[in-house]
N, C-alpha and C positions, 0 to 999 in steps of 0.2 A: 375371778380378781385384777381389779381395773386394771390396764396398761398405764404405767405414769410416762411422764413426759420430764423434759429438762429445760426448766425455765426458760434454757437460751436459745431453746427452740421454739418459743410460744410467743407469738404476735408477728403480724405483717412487718414483710420488706428487715427482716433483719440478718437475712443473705440473699445475695443477686446470684442467680443463675445462670453460671456461663458455658456457652455449646461452646463443645470440643473443639479445637484445633485442627479441624479434618481441611484434609487438602482437597481444592476445587481437583475432580479429576477432566482434564483436557477432550473434549471433543473433536473429533475431524468432521469439517464441515465440505470440505472440496478433497474428493479423492482427488491420483494422478487422472484418470479415465474424466473425470469431471472436469479441472482445470484443462486438458486437453480438446476439449468440449469449447470451453470457457476460449482458450486463446485463437480455437480455428473461427470461431464465433466475432470474433473483434477483428481479428483479421480481413475479414470477408466484409465487415462492414466500414472499413478505413479506408478499404479500395472501392465499396459502392460510393463514401462521402467525397473522396478526393479525385476517383475519376482515374485509375491509375496509379504508378508508382514512377512516372517521369519526373514530377519534382517531392519525390514523397519521401521524406528522412524520417528515422525513430532515432528518439532522444530517451537515453533511461536514466532514472532521477536512480542515481547510488546511494542506497546499499539495494534496495529493494526492485527497483525497474529497471535491473539493468542485465539479468539474465534474463528477465521478460522480453525484453523490448527483442532479441538475441531466435526465442521465439518466436513472436511474431510475424519477423521479420525473415525468417526462415521457414514459417505457414506463409507469407505472400510469395513467398519464393516457390511455392507449389503451384501454386494457383498461378498466377504471369510468369513464369518463368524467367522471373528476374528478382533478385533482393535487392530490397531499397537499402542503402546508407544508414549504419548503425552509429550513433558515440551516445556514451553517457558524460552524466554533469554530477557535480559533488557541489550543494547546499548548503554546506558546509557555514562559512563566512556568510551569507546571505539571508540566514535564519536570523528574525524578528526580534530572540535571546541569545545572540552568538554573544555577548557581550558579558552576558551572565551568567548561561548554561554552559556556557562550552568555552572555560580560561585555557583549558590547551585542548582545542582541539585536534583530533584523527583526520587531517584530509585526504582526500584520495584526488588522484588527478581527474581533471577536464577532461576527456578527449573526444575532441569531435571535429575530424581531420576533413573535412568537408564545408561548404560555403552555405551558411542556411536562410540567407538575404534572400529574399524573393523565391523561399522554396514553404513547401509545405509541412509541419516539422509537427508531428506526433509525440508527444513528452509519456513517459511510460512509466508507469510505477503498483507499485503490487498492492496497495491500501489507501483512498482515501477517506480520509479520517476529519480533521480542522477545517484540511485547506491550505496550510501557512506552507507543508511542505513547498505545493505547486506554486502559490505565491512567490517564494523565494527562486525555486525550478525556472519562472517564467522571466525572475530579475537574471538569473546568473546567464541563460539563453541571449540575452538580449545584450549580453556582453560580446556575444558569438558572431552576431548580426542582427537585421531586422525579416524576421521571418515575412511571409505573403501574408500566412497564418498560422496562427498556434492552436493544436489538438491535444485532447488530454484523452487516457487510455490506462483504465486500473483491471486490476482482476478483481476487485474487492470494492465496493463502497459501503464502509461501514454506517456513515454518517457522522453525528457529533461535530457537522458545520460550525465553525469562526468566522468564516470570511465565506461570501459570497461565490462559491467556484463550485462549477457541476463539472463532469465529466461528459464526453462527447459518446465513448464507447464505454460498456461497464461487462465484467465476466458471467459477476454474481452481486447483488445487493443484498445485505446480509444485516438483521437487526441485532448491536450489539451494543450492550448497556456502558456505562461511562466508564464501568470500573472493571469492564473486562478486558482479557488481550485476545488480540485476533494474528497470531502467528503465520507470514505465508513461508514453505520450504519450497524452493524451486533450484535442482538442480544442485541438490544439496546431500549430505549425507542420508541414506534411505529414499522411499519413495517419497514421488512430488505430492505435496498434502495445503492444508488451508486448517491450521486448530484454532478451535475456540475455547478460552480458559475463561471461562465466568468468574469475576469480583467477586469478594468477600462482601 
């Protein structure tokens, strides 16, 4: 006996197969040891580029760069025996989309308790992506003085630049798709880690 088919199942294009809504599994791309090695490399590279700590300061971009800047400064102190001053800046009101994206921004204080004028300032962030955060950070920094030079140190460069901005010191370059997330956890709950979550 021939198998019978329901007419509603006949013909192409009647039904569209939908992929199940499967959650993407986050992947640890840098563990605590890899992050520690990256911080050490960045610290040594900064010292080589700036010829010591006499005029050196580090400024972390809140929120991703503040903890990282402290870790880099501590590593520099291990090498040089002297810790450079560390500050933080909040760039919320300097973003080029602040008027539309941040109608009620939660602004943290910028804490730079030293004069940046005439000094070598290393801006520090955890992830470099479009470059817009760094542009805003430079503008914010200039409101505190006129540095002799501004450098940029990042733990991860994920690409996807929208502005002509490049890091001077990089822990790791990681190819990340436009819909993926790259999250950095330093001095947070659990071990230090960088987690990649692929986009849908």
